[in-house]
ZALUM-80675 format. One record per residue (C-alpha): x negated, y negated, z; chain. Coordinates in steps of 0.25 Angstrom, whole numbers, plus 2048, in hexadecimal, padded with zeros to 3 digits. Each point is the difference from the previous one (the first is absolute). Layout:
! residues N
+-----+-----+-----+-------+
|   X |   Y |   Z | chain |
+-----+-----+-----+-------+
|   X |   Y |   Z |     A |
...
+-----+-----+-----+-------+
***
This chain:
! residues 366
+-----+-----+-----+-------+
|   X |   Y |   Z | chain |
+-----+-----+-----+-------+
| B79 | 5DD | 487 |     A |
| 809 | 807 | 80B |     A |
| 808 | 807 | 7F5 |     A |
| 7F3 | 806 | 7FA |     A |
| 7FA | 804 | 80E |     A |
| 80D | 805 | 804 |     A |
| 800 | 80A | 7F4 |     A |
| 7F3 | 805 | 804 |     A |
| 802 | 801 | 80F |     A |
| 809 | 80B | 807 |     A |
| 80C | 7FB | 808 |     A |
| 802 | 801 | 80F |     A |
| 80B | 80B | 802 |     A |
| 806 | 806 | 80D |     A |
| 7F8 | 80C | 804 |     A |
| 802 | 80D | 7F8 |     A |
| 7F6 | 809 | 806 |     A |
| 808 | 80D | 7FD |     A |
| 7FD | 7FD | 7F1 |     A |
| 7F1 | 800 | 801 |     A |
| 7F8 | 80A | 7F8 |     A |
| 7FA | 80B | 807 |     A |
| 7F5 | 804 | 805 |     A |
| 800 | 7F2 | 807 |     A |
| 7F6 | 7FA | 80A |     A |
| 803 | 7F5 | 80A |     A |
| 7F7 | 7F5 | 805 |     A |
| 804 | 7F7 | 80C |     A |
| 7FA | 7F8 | 80C |     A |
| 802 | 805 | 80E |     A |
| 805 | 7F2 | 805 |     A |
| 807 | 7FB | 80C |     A |
| 80D | 7FA | 7F9 |     A |
| 80D | 808 | 801 |     A |
| 800 | 801 | 7F1 |     A |
| 7F2 | 806 | 7FF |     A |
| 806 | 80E | 7FF |     A |
| 80D | 7FD | 7F9 |     A |
| 7FC | 805 | 7F3 |     A |
| 7FC | 80D | 806 |     A |
| 80D | 801 | 807 |     A |
| 807 | 7FE | 7F2 |     A |
| 7F8 | 80B | 7FA |     A |
| 805 | 809 | 80B |     A |
| 80E | 7FD | 7FD |     A |
| 7FF | 803 | 7F1 |     A |
| 7F8 | 80C | 803 |     A |
| 7F5 | 7FB | 7F7 |     A |
| 7F4 | 80A | 7FF |     A |
| 7F2 | 7F9 | 802 |     A |
| 7F4 | 807 | 7FC |     A |
| 7F7 | 7F7 | 808 |     A |
| 801 | 7F5 | 80A |     A |
| 7F5 | 7F5 | 802 |     A |
| 801 | 7F8 | 80C |     A |
| 7F8 | 7F3 | 802 |     A |
| 7FB | 7FD | 80D |     A |
| 7FC | 7F1 | 804 |     A |
| 7F3 | 7FC | 806 |     A |
| 7FF | 7F8 | 80A |     A |
| 80A | 80A | 806 |     A |
| 80D | 7FB | 806 |     A |
| 806 | 80A | 80A |     A |
| 80E | 7FD | 7FB |     A |
| 7FD | 806 | 7F2 |     A |
| 808 | 80D | 7FF |     A |
| 7F6 | 80A | 7FB |     A |
| 805 | 80C | 808 |     A |
| 80E | 7FD | 7FB |     A |
| 7FB | 7FE | 7F2 |     A |
| 7FA | 80E | 801 |     A |
| 80C | 807 | 806 |     A |
| 809 | 7FA | 7F5 |     A |
| 7F6 | 805 | 7F5 |     A |
| 801 | 80E | 806 |     A |
| 80F | 800 | 801 |     A |
| 800 | 7FE | 7F1 |     A |
| 7F9 | 80D | 7FF |     A |
| 7F3 | 7FB | 7FC |     A |
| 7F4 | 809 | 803 |     A |
| 7F7 | 7FB | 80B |     A |
| 7F4 | 800 | 7F7 |     A |
| 807 | 7F8 | 7F6 |     A |
| 803 | 7F5 | 80A |     A |
| 7F4 | 7F7 | 7FD |     A |
| 7FC | 7F3 | 808 |     A |
| 7F8 | 7F4 | 7FB |     A |
| 7FB | 7F4 | 807 |     A |
| 802 | 7F2 | 7FC |     A |
| 7F8 | 7F6 | 808 |     A |
| 807 | 7F2 | 800 |     A |
| 7F3 | 7F9 | 802 |     A |
| 7F8 | 807 | 7F5 |     A |
| 809 | 805 | 7F5 |     A |
| 7F4 | 803 | 7F7 |     A |
| 7FE | 80C | 808 |     A |
| 80E | 805 | 7FB |     A |
| 7FB | 802 | 7F2 |     A |
| 7F7 | 80B | 805 |     A |
| 80C | 809 | 804 |     A |
| 809 | 7FC | 7F5 |     A |
| 7FA | 80B | 7F7 |     A |
| 807 | 80A | 809 |     A |
| 80D | 7F9 | 7FD |     A |
| 7FD | 800 | 7F1 |     A |
| 7FD | 80F | 800 |     A |
| 80D | 803 | 806 |     A |
| 808 | 7F7 | 7F7 |     A |
| 7FA | 807 | 7F4 |     A |
| 805 | 80D | 805 |     A |
| 80F | 7FC | 801 |     A |
| 80B | 7FB | 7F7 |     A |
| 804 | 7F5 | 809 |     A |
| 7F9 | 7F7 | 80B |     A |
| 809 | 7F9 | 80A |     A |
| 7F9 | 7F3 | 805 |     A |
| 808 | 7FB | 80C |     A |
| 7FC | 7F2 | 802 |     A |
| 809 | 7FE | 80C |     A |
| 7F6 | 800 | 80B |     A |
| 7F4 | 7FC | 7F8 |     A |
| 7F8 | 7F3 | 801 |     A |
| 801 | 7F7 | 7F4 |     A |
| 7F1 | 801 | 7FD |     A |
| 801 | 80F | 802 |     A |
| 80B | 801 | 7F5 |     A |
| 7F8 | 7F8 | 7F6 |     A |
| 7F3 | 808 | 804 |     A |
| 807 | 80E | 7FF |     A |
| 807 | 7FD | 7F2 |     A |
| 7F3 | 7FA | 7FB |     A |
| 7F9 | 80D | 803 |     A |
| 80C | 809 | 7FA |     A |
| 802 | 7F8 | 7F3 |     A |
| 7FA | 80B | 7F7 |     A |
| 808 | 80C | 806 |     A |
| 809 | 806 | 7F6 |     A |
| 80B | 805 | 808 |     A |
| 80E | 7F9 | 802 |     A |
| 7FF | 7F6 | 80B |     A |
| 80C | 7FC | 809 |     A |
| 7FE | 7F4 | 808 |     A |
| 809 | 802 | 80D |     A |
| 804 | 7F4 | 809 |     A |
| 808 | 801 | 80C |     A |
| 806 | 7F2 | 803 |     A |
| 801 | 7FC | 80E |     A |
| 80E | 7FD | 807 |     A |
| 7FA | 7F5 | 808 |     A |
| 7F4 | 7F7 | 7FD |     A |
| 7FA | 7F9 | 80C |     A |
| 800 | 7F5 | 805 |     A |
| 80F | 800 | 801 |     A |
| 806 | 7F2 | 7FE |     A |
| 803 | 7FD | 80F |     A |
| 7F2 | 803 | 804 |     A |
| 7FA | 7F7 | 7F5 |     A |
| 809 | 7F5 | 804 |     A |
| 7FC | 801 | 80E |     A |
| 7F2 | 7FF | 7FD |     A |
| 802 | 7F5 | 7F6 |     A |
| 807 | 7F7 | 80B |     A |
| 7F7 | 803 | 80C |     A |
| 7F2 | 7FE | 7F9 |     A |
| 7FB | 7F1 | 7FE |     A |
| 802 | 7FB | 7F1 |     A |
| 7F1 | 802 | 7FD |     A |
| 800 | 80E | 803 |     A |
| 805 | 80D | 7F9 |     A |
| 803 | 80D | 806 |     A |
| 7F9 | 80D | 7FB |     A |
| 809 | 80C | 7FD |     A |
| 7FE | 80E | 7FC |     A |
| 7F1 | 800 | 7FF |     A |
| 7F5 | 7F8 | 808 |     A |
| 7F1 | 7FD | 7FF |     A |
| 7FA | 800 | 7F2 |     A |
| 7F4 | 80A | 800 |     A |
| 7FA | 7FD | 7F2 |     A |
| 804 | 7FE | 7F2 |     A |
| 7FE | 80E | 7F8 |     A |
| 7FF | 805 | 7F2 |     A |
| 7FA | 80C | 7F9 |     A |
| 7F7 | 801 | 7F4 |     A |
| 80B | 805 | 7F7 |     A |
| 809 | 7F4 | 803 |     A |
| 7F5 | 7F5 | 7FF |     A |
| 7FC | 7F8 | 7F4 |     A |
| 7F3 | 7F8 | 7FC |     A |
| 808 | 7F9 | 7F5 |     A |
| 801 | 7F1 | 800 |     A |
| 7F4 | 7FE | 80A |     A |
| 7FE | 7F1 | 802 |     A |
| 80E | 7FC | 7FC |     A |
| 80A | 7FA | 80A |     A |
| 807 | 80B | 808 |     A |
| 80F | 801 | 7FF |     A |
| 806 | 808 | 80C |     A |
| 80E | 806 | 7FF |     A |
| 806 | 805 | 80D |     A |
| 80D | 804 | 806 |     A |
| 802 | 7F9 | 80D |     A |
| 804 | 808 | 80C |     A |
| 805 | 7FF | 80F |     A |
| 7F1 | 7FF | 804 |     A |
| 7FB | 7F3 | 7FC |     A |
| 7F2 | 804 | 803 |     A |
| 800 | 809 | 7F4 |     A |
| 801 | 7F4 | 7F6 |     A |
| 7F6 | 7F8 | 808 |     A |
| 7F6 | 80B | 800 |     A |
| 801 | 801 | 7F1 |     A |
| 7FE | 7F1 | 7FE |     A |
| 7F4 | 800 | 80A |     A |
| 7F9 | 80C | 7FA |     A |
| 803 | 7FE | 7F1 |     A |
| 800 | 7F1 | 800 |     A |
| 809 | 7FF | 7F4 |     A |
| 801 | 7F3 | 7F8 |     A |
| 80F | 803 | 7FE |     A |
| 80A | 809 | 807 |     A |
| 80E | 805 | 7FA |     A |
| 809 | 807 | 80A |     A |
| 80A | 80A | 7FB |     A |
| 80B | 7FF | 80B |     A |
| 808 | 80D | 803 |     A |
| 80F | 800 | 7FE |     A |
| 806 | 80B | 809 |     A |
| 808 | 80B | 7F9 |     A |
| 80C | 7FF | 809 |     A |
| 808 | 7F3 | 802 |     A |
| 800 | 802 | 80F |     A |
| 7F1 | 7FE | 800 |     A |
| 800 | 7F4 | 7F7 |     A |
| 7FC | 7F7 | 80C |     A |
| 7F2 | 806 | 800 |     A |
| 7FC | 7F8 | 7F4 |     A |
| 801 | 7F3 | 807 |     A |
| 7FB | 806 | 80D |     A |
| 7F3 | 804 | 7F9 |     A |
| 7FF | 7F2 | 7FA |     A |
| 801 | 7FA | 80D |     A |
| 7F5 | 809 | 806 |     A |
| 7F6 | 7FD | 7F5 |     A |
| 803 | 7F1 | 800 |     A |
| 7F2 | 7FC | 804 |     A |
| 7FB | 805 | 7F3 |     A |
| 809 | 7F8 | 7F7 |     A |
| 7F5 | 7F6 | 7FC |     A |
| 7F8 | 80B | 7F8 |     A |
| 80C | 805 | 7F8 |     A |
| 800 | 7FD | 7F1 |     A |
| 80D | 807 | 7FD |     A |
| 80A | 809 | 806 |     A |
| 809 | 80B | 7FA |     A |
| 80B | 808 | 806 |     A |
| 800 | 80F | 7FD |     A |
| 808 | 80C | 805 |     A |
| 7F9 | 808 | 80B |     A |
| 808 | 80C | 7F9 |     A |
| 800 | 7FF | 7F1 |     A |
| 7F1 | 802 | 7FD |     A |
| 802 | 7FB | 7F2 |     A |
| 802 | 7F2 | 805 |     A |
| 7F2 | 801 | 806 |     A |
| 7F9 | 805 | 7F3 |     A |
| 807 | 7F5 | 7F8 |     A |
| 7FC | 7F5 | 809 |     A |
| 7F2 | 804 | 801 |     A |
| 7FF | 802 | 7F1 |     A |
| 806 | 7F2 | 7FE |     A |
| 7F5 | 7FA | 809 |     A |
| 7F5 | 808 | 7F9 |     A |
| 804 | 7FB | 7F2 |     A |
| 7FF | 7F1 | 806 |     A |
| 7F3 | 801 | 807 |     A |
| 7F7 | 80C | 7FC |     A |
| 7F8 | 7F8 | 7F6 |     A |
| 7FD | 7F5 | 80B |     A |
| 800 | 807 | 80D |     A |
| 7FB | 80D | 807 |     A |
| 80D | 806 | 805 |     A |
| 801 | 807 | 80E |     A |
| 80C | 807 | 804 |     A |
| 803 | 804 | 80F |     A |
| 80C | 80B | 801 |     A |
| 805 | 7FB | 80D |     A |
| 80F | 801 | 7FD |     A |
| 809 | 80C | 800 |     A |
| 7FC | 80E | 7FD |     A |
| 807 | 7FF | 7F2 |     A |
| 7FA | 7F3 | 7FD |     A |
| 7F2 | 807 | 803 |     A |
| 804 | 80B | 7F5 |     A |
| 803 | 7F4 | 7F7 |     A |
| 7F2 | 7FA | 803 |     A |
| 7FA | 80E | 7FC |     A |
| 807 | 800 | 7F3 |     A |
| 7FC | 7F2 | 7FD |     A |
| 7F1 | 803 | 803 |     A |
| 801 | 80B | 7F6 |     A |
| 804 | 7F6 | 7F5 |     A |
| 7F5 | 7F6 | 805 |     A |
| 7F4 | 807 | 806 |     A |
| 7F8 | 7F3 | 800 |     A |
| 809 | 7FC | 80C |     A |
| 7FB | 803 | 80E |     A |
| 808 | 805 | 80B |     A |
| 7FD | 7FD | 80F |     A |
| 807 | 802 | 80D |     A |
| 800 | 7FA | 80E |     A |
| 800 | 80D | 809 |     A |
| 805 | 7FE | 80E |     A |
| 7FC | 806 | 80D |     A |
| 80D | 803 | 806 |     A |
| 80F | 802 | 7FD |     A |
| 80C | 7FB | 808 |     A |
| 808 | 80A | 809 |     A |
| 80C | 7FD | 7F7 |     A |
| 7FD | 800 | 7F1 |     A |
| 80C | 807 | 7FA |     A |
| 80C | 808 | 805 |     A |
| 808 | 80B | 7F9 |     A |
| 801 | 804 | 7F2 |     A |
| 80B | 7F9 | 7F7 |     A |
| 7FE | 808 | 7F3 |     A |
| 7F5 | 807 | 7F8 |     A |
| 7FC | 7FC | 7F2 |     A |
| 7F8 | 805 | 7F5 |     A |
| 7F7 | 7FC | 7F4 |     A |
| 7FE | 80B | 7F6 |     A |
| 7F3 | 800 | 7F7 |     A |
| 800 | 80B | 7F6 |     A |
| 7F1 | 7FF | 7FE |     A |
| 7F7 | 7F5 | 806 |     A |
| 7F5 | 800 | 7F6 |     A |
| 80B | 7FE | 7F5 |     A |
| 805 | 7F4 | 808 |     A |
| 7F2 | 7FB | 802 |     A |
| 7FE | 800 | 7F1 |     A |
| 80D | 7F9 | 7FD |     A |
| 7FD | 7F5 | 80A |     A |
| 7F2 | 7FF | 7F9 |     A |
| 807 | 7FF | 7F2 |     A |
| 809 | 7F5 | 806 |     A |
| 7F4 | 7F8 | 805 |     A |
| 7FA | 800 | 7F3 |     A |
| 80D | 7FC | 7F9 |     A |
| 803 | 7F5 | 80A |     A |
| 7F2 | 7FA | 7FF |     A |
| 800 | 801 | 7F0 |     A |
| 80E | 7F9 | 801 |     A |
| 7FB | 7F5 | 809 |     A |
| 7F4 | 7FD | 7F7 |     A |
| 809 | 800 | 7F4 |     A |
| 809 | 7F6 | 807 |     A |
| 7F4 | 7F7 | 803 |     A |
| 7FB | 801 | 7F2 |     A |
| 80D | 7FC | 7FA |     A |
| 802 | 7F4 | 80A |     A |
| 7F2 | 7FB | 7FC |     A |
| 803 | 801 | 7F2 |     A |
| 80C | 7F8 | 802 |     A |
| 7F9 | 7F5 | 807 |     A |
| 7F5 | 7FF | 7F5 |     A |
| 80B | 7FF | 7F5 |     A |
+-----+-----+-----+-------+
***
């Protein structure tokens, strides 16, 4: 299965913005992290000409978000002021974003390449945006700035772990779940009345998983645990397990997938789907890394009968990530072509599965 999907899905490579076809457009979020503007900085160092720059402003507004700096860097790239566009993404109501995505589609159809910088995008924004752009015919470059430091750092986590009583767990990075969100394009009415299987990525905020369990009330839960990209961050896997220890009773199964290699996410989700799609309604929550969210998007294109939901939080911690370690890129020659290939794979895999079942039943009868 991995080898087949690997032949369809483009690899992650070091950034090569200087080779992007022109005219090009860029879309990114004006977030508060250091890495939020790293791709724009990279574009400046290679003298990449951008025809348009589209900035995403978050609502509710966070005063730390670097809107003015984002605008200044776009102008420094020589982009005319009238071609620096702003769109709003309401984290509490992502459905509204579908109303402004038409402007992004129009721009995408005017250029040869569209750089989608997911570095400062929320995970559900990544999925929602790509879902709205899946029919654009320009070349799509997914750009990702990998942070140098991911908080909490180990010393801070260990301090909280030893200070708190055993029955409690600390909250890191995000606090206070506001509600569970989705959009009409990412919902599904398939398998109504069947048992619900929830697939989620545990995080440093245990309330995300609890909110999903309380709101969606799944009969079964499968966790995709994130293996960090760098060995120095390997401790985070066990740390997140400890933070979410109170949810263990509801877990049907666990799998470890890379936070960086999105293909591992797609393969894991596909294997789960093949096991359960005949007997359960599948709901996936892309609470993992940003590249895992990209993998969830691709999986959803193969199986639109799967529903996506997300536990949106009220606030972010003062320390989230620091610095920028490296910039990576996933190049997609034509999104509609990739969507068709994934649809062909879906039909082939389901046909293959049915044939295997038929042969096994035939053997049993004989």
